[in-house]
Wavefront OBJ file of the C-alpha trace (Angstrom):
o trace
v -58.905 -179.831 18.982
v -61.420 -177.792 19.709
v -62.226 -174.473 17.485
v -64.698 -172.066 17.706
v -64.729 -169.424 15.037
v -66.850 -166.452 14.616
v -67.385 -164.576 10.732
v -69.345 -161.976 9.391
v -68.223 -158.931 11.308
v -68.388 -155.947 8.927
v -68.938 -152.204 8.873
v -72.749 -150.924 9.027
v -74.744 -147.883 8.755
v -77.100 -147.320 11.828
v -79.943 -149.206 11.157
v -78.303 -151.775 8.803
v -77.782 -155.171 9.306
v -75.763 -157.750 9.947
v -75.074 -161.515 10.320
v -72.507 -163.360 12.579
v -71.622 -166.979 12.594
v -69.962 -169.441 15.279
v -68.544 -172.486 13.642
v -67.267 -174.630 16.389
v -65.604 -178.161 15.858
v -63.975 -180.529 18.460
v -67.107 -180.255 21.067
v -70.271 -182.095 21.149
v -72.322 -179.300 19.843
v -75.936 -181.261 20.253
v -74.689 -181.086 24.040
v -73.256 -177.050 24.012
v -74.447 -173.914 25.074
v -73.379 -171.409 23.044
v -73.590 -167.687 24.202
v -72.344 -164.284 22.156
v -70.722 -161.692 23.927
v -69.918 -157.590 23.379
v -66.938 -156.187 24.561
v -66.703 -152.497 23.775
v -63.717 -150.620 23.453
v -62.326 -149.998 27.530
v -65.606 -151.898 28.791
v -66.137 -155.345 30.297
v -67.024 -158.155 27.993
v -70.854 -158.218 28.553
v -73.113 -161.128 27.892
v -75.470 -160.398 24.644
v -77.764 -163.517 24.078
v -77.451 -167.210 24.019
v -79.031 -170.746 23.472
v -78.998 -173.670 25.483
v -78.224 -176.946 23.848
v -82.729 -177.651 24.004
v -82.698 -174.480 22.117
v -83.879 -172.007 24.853
v -83.011 -168.440 24.079
v -81.778 -165.461 26.781
v -81.684 -162.101 25.016
v -79.903 -159.268 26.284
v -82.585 -156.721 27.209
v -80.714 -154.216 24.831
v -81.326 -156.543 21.583
v -84.171 -157.796 22.430
v -86.396 -156.965 19.193
v -83.514 -156.665 16.795
v -81.284 -159.694 17.360
v -82.348 -163.335 16.690
v -79.915 -166.244 17.596
v -80.160 -169.219 16.267
v -78.608 -172.834 16.028
v -77.807 -175.413 13.718
v -76.690 -178.855 14.841
v -76.030 -180.587 11.513
v -73.103 -177.895 10.622
v -72.324 -177.071 14.109
v -73.022 -173.732 14.017
v -75.052 -170.833 15.686
v -76.080 -167.478 13.545
v -76.564 -164.358 14.898
v -78.492 -161.610 12.886
v -78.667 -158.183 13.992
v -81.195 -156.010 12.891
v -81.475 -152.331 13.518
v -77.857 -151.479 14.098
v -76.946 -148.728 16.641
v -73.637 -147.054 17.034
v -73.301 -148.388 20.907
v -73.576 -152.267 19.159
v -70.097 -150.928 18.084
v -67.963 -153.912 19.655
v -65.359 -157.214 19.461
v -68.113 -159.990 19.151
v -67.331 -163.409 21.151
v -68.654 -166.853 20.398
v -68.384 -168.875 23.665
v -69.147 -172.743 23.899
v -69.782 -174.400 26.868
v -70.092 -178.018 26.314
v -68.131 -181.880 26.246
v -65.579 -182.662 24.045
v -65.718 -185.910 22.235
v -64.812 -188.915 24.620
v -65.573 -186.830 28.117
v -68.811 -186.336 29.915
v -68.111 -182.839 31.867
v -68.707 -179.470 29.746
v -65.654 -176.794 29.477
v -65.601 -173.062 28.000
v -64.321 -172.160 25.023
v -64.052 -168.594 23.303
v -63.359 -167.453 19.796
v -61.028 -164.832 18.594
v -63.955 -162.326 18.402
v -65.172 -160.540 15.267
v -65.088 -156.259 14.701
v -68.573 -155.181 14.661
v -68.764 -151.379 13.511
v -72.026 -148.883 13.403
v -71.066 -145.872 12.020
v -72.309 -143.219 9.410
l 1 2 3 4 5 6 7 8 9 10 11 12 13 14 15 16 17 18 19 20 21 22 23 24 25 26 27 28 29 30 31 32 33 34 35 36 37 38 39 40 41 42 43 44 45 46 47 48 49 50 51 52 53 54 55 56 57 58 59 60 61 62 63 64 65 66 67 68 69 70 71 72 73 74 75 76 77 78 79 80 81 82 83 84 85 86 87 88 89 90 91 92 93 94 95 96 97 98 99 100 101 102 103 104 105 106 107 108 109 110 111 112 113 114 115 116 117 118 119 120 121
């Protein structure tokens, strides 16, 4: 069974930092691309940043220079360091893993349940 679990959300003041983690199980992590999405109230889910299986990163314009994504293949985890947070970063953050399950060659997409990030004074 595939599991994608986000953690690390919370309430932080503007200018503060949070570190989100996305832990996975049941997929071949080293061959998986991992993306973080944000969904603010009343808005569509948007791609924030992604990291490929080869370590290539792709940041959205609004988070460049503030957020840093990294992966630890040994722990099957992707971390998202969020600095200089702004009220407009407030959203539920979802992790999406695209990769093959063990014993399969084709990739599938798996979502976590999300973690709330609130930036407010």
